[in-house]
DRENLUM-196006 format. One record per residue: residue number from 1; residue in three letters; x, y, z of N, C-alpha, C in turn. Coordinates in steps of 0.001 Angstrom, whole numbers. Example, Ala and Ser with C-alpha at 12.3 -4.5 7.8 and 13.67 -1.06 7.14 Angstrom:
2
SITE,1,ALA,13190,-5690,7800,12300,-4500,7800,13200,-3300,7800
SITE,2,SER,12850,-2250,7080,13670,-1060,7140,12900,30,7870
% end
This chain:
162
SITE,1,MET,128071,130396,82775,128929,129212,83393,127796,128224,83705
SITE,2,LYS,128048,127048,83294,127291,125979,83392,127273,125404,84811
SITE,3,SER,128132,125840,85875,128125,125388,87049,127043,126108,88150
SITE,4,LEU,126398,127278,87469,125462,128006,88223,123996,127438,88146
SITE,5,PRO,123298,127121,88792,123503,127730,90331,124649,126633,91021
SITE,6,TYR,125234,127154,91791,126396,126338,92503,126209,126257,94182
SITE,7,PHE,126112,125175,94691,125854,125197,96202,127147,124911,96857
SITE,8,SER,127162,125730,98029,128649,125306,98682,128201,125559,100276
SITE,9,ARG,128911,124868,101003,128751,124889,102556,130219,124697,103267
SITE,10,GLY,130313,125455,104227,131460,125123,104976,131472,126198,106240
SITE,11,GLU,132420,125830,106933,132766,126735,108225,133161,128096,108041
SITE,12,VAL,132686,129152,108643,133166,130467,108623,134595,130552,109271
SITE,13,VAL,135692,130955,108601,137019,131085,109317,137095,132585,108833
SITE,14,ARG,138443,133069,109785,138909,134406,110011,139490,134657,108472
SITE,15,GLY,139284,135831,107937,139963,136128,106620,140887,137116,106908
SITE,16,PHE,141050,138207,105965,142139,139098,106282,141863,140263,107186
SITE,17,GLY,140566,140321,107667,140209,141517,108564,139854,142730,107965
SITE,18,ARG,139761,142900,106501,139300,144088,105984,138013,144392,105735
SITE,19,GLY,137155,143353,105792,135703,143536,105276,135080,144690,106129
SITE,20,SER,134922,144343,107632,134278,144968,108513,135096,146486,108776
SITE,21,LYS,136376,146268,109155,137288,147197,109570,137528,148283,108535
SITE,22,GLU,137961,147869,107498,138569,148892,106342,137530,149099,105384
SITE,23,LEU,136619,148341,105128,135618,148596,104030,134140,148921,104682
SITE,24,GLY,133924,148574,105800,132608,148837,106454,131568,147673,105710
SITE,25,ILE,132050,146696,105216,131259,145688,104541,131771,144391,105017
SITE,26,PRO,131144,143876,106009,131587,142481,106642,131478,141487,105718
SITE,27,THR,132402,140456,105774,132353,139246,104770,132636,138090,105780
SITE,28,ALA,132058,137049,105177,132147,135708,105827,133282,134883,104865
SITE,29,ASN,134194,134232,105451,135178,133527,104544,135012,132196,104645
SITE,30,PHE,135117,131457,103503,135094,129989,103521,136612,129545,103735
SITE,31,PRO,136903,128301,104310,138221,127895,104370,138895,127452,103027
SITE,32,ASP,140054,127239,103034,140689,126987,101751,140193,125615,100917
SITE,33,SER,139876,124678,101801,139271,123286,101341,137956,123583,100589
SITE,34,VAL,137000,124524,100832,136175,124744,100019,136413,125574,98797
SITE,35,VAL,137275,126613,98878,137722,127287,97677,138367,126390,96560
SITE,36,GLU,139134,125444,97068,139904,124600,96264,139062,123562,95461
SITE,37,HIS,137818,123476,95859,137065,122374,95166,135929,123204,94152
SITE,38,LEU,136233,124421,93939,135353,125185,92950,135577,124740,91622
SITE,39,PRO,134372,124516,90830,134743,124002,89373,135479,124772,88703
SITE,40,GLY,136124,124446,87784,136924,125154,86729,136286,126450,85959
SITE,41,ASP,134869,126123,85733,134272,127260,85112,133793,128280,85840
SITE,42,ILE,133968,128241,87154,133451,129250,88060,134897,130225,88126
SITE,43,SER,134683,131260,87423,135826,132117,87092,135753,133196,88249
SITE,44,THR,136911,133782,88388,137024,134805,89478,136165,135977,89305
SITE,45,GLY,135623,136624,90206,134657,137922,90116,133750,137706,91167
SITE,46,ILE,132429,138716,90897,131553,138842,91851,130286,138225,91402
SITE,47,TYR,129754,137219,92446,128483,136613,92551,127543,137026,93212
SITE,48,TYR,126269,136790,92813,125180,137146,93797,124409,135795,94037
SITE,49,GLY,123780,135648,95141,122838,134501,95403,122260,134754,96870
SITE,50,TRP,121992,133340,97485,121303,133323,98831,122452,132606,99722
SITE,51,ALA,122140,133071,101012,123107,132562,102151,122331,132373,103431
SITE,52,CYS,122695,131336,104148,122155,131104,105340,123264,130807,106264
SITE,53,VAL,123131,131337,107658,124189,130944,108711,123573,130087,109539
SITE,54,GLY,124168,128882,109731,123625,127861,110674,122176,127402,109967
SITE,55,SER,121276,127296,111091,119942,127295,110603,119060,128287,110538
SITE,56,GLY,119668,129590,110511,119008,130733,110402,118246,131167,109132
SITE,57,ASP,117826,132368,109152,117137,132731,107971,117999,132891,106827
SITE,58,ILE,117378,132851,105555,118008,132955,104364,118011,134391,103768
SITE,59,HIS,119174,134865,103379,119237,136337,103066,120096,136458,101799
SITE,60,LYS,119898,137402,101089,120517,137659,99932,122048,137923,100123
SITE,61,MET,122846,137599,99124,124387,137806,99348,125071,138149,98160
SITE,62,VAL,126166,138659,98271,127141,138905,97069,128296,138368,97491
SITE,63,MET,129156,137783,96630,130380,136984,97022,131546,137317,95977
SITE,64,SER,132699,137525,96444,133876,137799,95674,134695,136602,95727
SITE,65,ILE,134953,136061,94533,135853,134943,94395,137147,135431,93728
SITE,66,GLY,138247,135112,94210,139527,135550,93553,140685,135956,94321
SITE,67,TRP,141393,136879,94015,142691,137178,94740,142614,138614,95051
SITE,68,ASN,141501,139203,94977,141239,140781,95347,142437,141570,94995
SITE,69,PRO,142474,142051,93729,143709,142576,92913,143974,143880,93737
SITE,70,TYR,143024,144575,94313,143305,145934,94931,144278,145738,96226
SITE,71,TYR,144188,144530,96767,145076,144119,97811,146328,143351,97390
SITE,72,LYS,146172,142861,96352,147311,141913,95818,147341,140733,96633
SITE,73,ASN,146396,139954,96901,146360,138743,97664,147093,137778,96797
SITE,74,THR,147789,136879,97484,148621,135646,96897,147554,134442,97014
SITE,75,LYS,146561,134469,97761,145762,133232,98047,144263,133563,97511
SITE,76,LYS,143811,132634,96756,142438,132671,96199,141453,132618,97482
SITE,77,SER,140330,133325,97453,139326,133436,98640,138053,133404,98055
SITE,78,MET,137091,133166,98808,135690,133038,98629,135163,133959,99991
SITE,79,GLU,134719,135422,99635,134379,135982,100810,132863,136524,100392
SITE,80,THR,132128,136185,101409,130663,136349,101137,130074,137549,102168
SITE,81,HIS,129597,138478,101536,128867,139444,102254,127328,139025,102351
SITE,82,VAL,126861,138826,103402,125492,138412,103856,124530,139794,103852
SITE,83,ILE,123707,140099,102986,123217,141281,102999,122071,141414,104188
SITE,84,HIS,122597,141594,105312,121694,141515,106335,122701,141941,107810
SITE,85,THR,122142,142597,108520,122860,143090,109801,122863,141953,110949
SITE,86,PHE,124082,141500,111261,123976,140462,112343,124268,141191,113806
SITE,87,LYS,123966,140609,114801,124217,141323,116020,125739,141162,116608
SITE,88,GLU,126220,139757,116054,127658,139552,116472,128239,138545,115289
SITE,89,ASP,129542,138547,115313,130354,137661,114350,129757,136294,114356
SITE,90,PHE,130141,135369,113277,129655,134171,113416,130757,133183,112841
SITE,91,TYR,132005,133378,113273,133152,132580,113137,132748,131329,113557
SITE,92,GLY,133301,130105,112845,132928,128763,113501,131700,128246,113172
SITE,93,GLN,130599,129031,112641,129399,128540,112131,129344,128137,110850
SITE,94,ILE,128341,127339,110385,128398,126671,109112,127550,127597,108299
SITE,95,LEU,128221,128164,107059,127560,129128,106109,127193,128070,104929
SITE,96,SER,125906,128325,104352,125440,127545,103347,125136,128721,102326
SITE,97,VAL,125545,128539,100974,125329,129638,99951,124862,128897,98613
SITE,98,VAL,124216,129469,97817,123875,129179,96618,124120,130350,95742
SITE,99,MET,125099,130129,94935,125599,131420,93948,124628,131270,92732
SITE,100,VAL,123932,132167,92298,122809,131963,91214,123200,132855,89988
SITE,101,GLY,124097,133911,90367,124304,134689,89015,125747,135333,89191
SITE,102,TYR,126127,135789,88160,127562,136536,87935,127294,137839,87622
SITE,103,ILE,127854,138959,88397,128033,140270,88171,129027,140821,87318
SITE,104,ARG,130271,140470,87686,131514,141190,86892,132690,140504,87350
SITE,105,PRO,133666,140580,86459,135104,139986,86842,135751,140904,87954
SITE,106,GLU,136728,140242,88677,137291,141059,89617,138284,142137,89031
SITE,107,ARG,138646,143198,89562,139363,144087,89106,140171,144938,90209
SITE,108,SER,140890,145808,89844,141788,146661,91018,141098,147988,90666
SITE,109,TYR,141251,148764,91624,140918,150077,91835,141667,151077,92218
SITE,110,ASP,141750,152409,91802,142613,153426,92276,142887,153746,93441
SITE,111,SER,141546,153532,94242,141730,154313,95644,140572,153100,96467
SITE,112,LEU,140555,153218,97633,139807,152574,98511,138230,153023,98737
SITE,113,ASP,138140,154289,98251,136891,154692,98041,136136,154170,96734
SITE,114,ALA,137013,154022,95766,136431,153475,94580,136174,152064,94577
SITE,115,LEU,136868,151262,95334,136379,149899,95613,135144,149675,96414
SITE,116,ILE,135065,150706,97644,133761,150596,98230,132633,150878,97437
SITE,117,ALA,132737,151821,96605,131700,152353,95611,131313,151124,94780
SITE,118,ALA,132412,150497,94198,132104,149183,93384,131335,148229,94072
SITE,119,ILE,131687,147851,95430,131194,147036,96168,129653,147142,96378
SITE,120,ASN,129438,148527,96734,127981,149056,97059,127219,148789,95835
SITE,121,HIS,127747,149145,94684,127118,148955,93351,126695,147393,93227
SITE,122,ASP,127627,146698,93349,127567,145168,93371,126286,144596,94170
SITE,123,ILE,126213,145171,95343,125294,144940,96222,123924,145190,95852
SITE,124,GLU,123724,146509,95396,122530,146925,94639,122122,146049,93597
SITE,125,GLU,123041,145528,92645,122665,144940,91702,122278,143465,92021
SITE,126,ALA,122833,142934,93129,122467,141554,93689,120913,141720,94083
SITE,127,LYS,120827,142817,94839,119337,142817,95392,118140,142862,94348
SITE,128,ARG,118560,143700,93286,117766,143733,92282,117500,142309,91553
SITE,129,ASN,118620,141814,91128,118679,140470,90471,117811,139310,91050
SITE,130,LEU,118220,139378,92476,117459,138202,93205,116103,138286,93337
SITE,131,GLU,115506,139520,92939,114107,139534,92960,113344,138814,91723
SITE,132,LEU,114135,138425,90811,113696,137747,89537,113047,136507,90063
SITE,133,PRO,111948,136078,89401,111482,134600,89765,112307,133598,89725
SITE,134,GLU,113099,133381,88767,113971,132199,88754,115028,132349,89830
SITE,135,HIS,115345,133366,90381,116442,133322,91485,115639,133327,92783
SITE,136,LEU,114348,133819,92880,113394,133736,94181,113404,132351,94593
SITE,137,LYS,113074,131534,93390,112695,130015,93778,113892,129331,94545
SITE,138,LEU,115145,129870,94227,116375,129007,94836,116477,129419,96375
SITE,139,LYS,115870,130453,96747,115681,130789,98257,115108,129663,98942
SITE,140,GLU,114275,128930,98162,113400,127884,98977,113954,126554,98712
SITE,141,ASP,115147,126548,98219,115569,125182,97685,115919,124331,99038
SITE,142,ASN,115669,123054,98844,115849,121971,100025,117273,121957,100532
SITE,143,PHE,118219,122403,99818,119719,122748,100288,119506,123397,101760
SITE,144,PHE,118902,124566,101873,118798,125263,103136,118128,124603,104069
SITE,145,ARG,116920,123983,103887,116175,123351,104689,117031,122205,105417
SITE,146,ALA,117980,121484,104544,118536,120462,105139,119481,120846,106265
SITE,147,THR,120025,122016,106132,121015,122391,107197,120212,122634,108600
SITE,148,ALA,119115,122727,108507,118239,123005,109868,117933,121773,110287
SITE,149,SER,117587,120583,109648,117055,119440,110052,118339,118392,110293
SITE,150,THR,119358,118618,109768,120515,117587,110026,121207,117915,111178
SITE,151,SER,121868,116738,111669,122688,116844,112883,124035,117692,112442
SITE,152,MET,124558,118163,113614,125846,119059,113451,126848,118255,112887
SITE,153,THR,127035,116926,112852,127969,116083,112148,127906,116199,110841
SITE,154,THR,126640,116156,110234,126466,116153,108776,126586,117642,108184
SITE,155,SER,125993,118680,108937,126306,119988,108272,127614,120414,108480
SITE,156,ASN,128495,119781,109101,129869,120316,109126,130820,119908,108033
SITE,157,LYS,130134,118970,107226,130737,118335,106109,130812,119460,105050
SITE,158,ILE,131822,119532,104319,132178,120359,103303,130991,119797,102074
SITE,159,MET,130318,120890,101564,129522,120347,100439,129636,121440,99212
SITE,160,ASN,130077,120918,98165,130081,121759,96863,129518,121155,95987
SITE,161,GLY,128553,121713,94956,127984,121288,93755,126828,121868,93267
SITE,162,HIS,126087,121066,92482,124819,121549,91962,123564,120922,92760
% end
């Protein structure tokens, strides 16, 4: 995918409410306006990269882009699992992510347990892949530092691109 790495920023909105409650894997959802601006060559599936909430620390992440076939969603979503334990939710905060690699296409599963196992496998693969030097350098990208130094008005703007 020639659009990788792909940089995206937007406000965290409420999603379907399944990540934490049903899966035990909390996700941060981008608004439709961010999802709608994805380039055509960013196919549905599971990605990995780096994420930052507000002007906080930068953490590894895994992201699902698509319709979540297990749940038969009718609306495309971008759901980010930041690989970090937060003390509280961060709805309304600005989430900045850089997608650096692709793990697999989205697919359906025969059971909730099979879906959870697949997500946990994706998380482990993301952790390993993000240790590669070419991916580690993106953790230090100016994209993340800009969110800490810009005013709230600027950081609230949607940003998608390279």
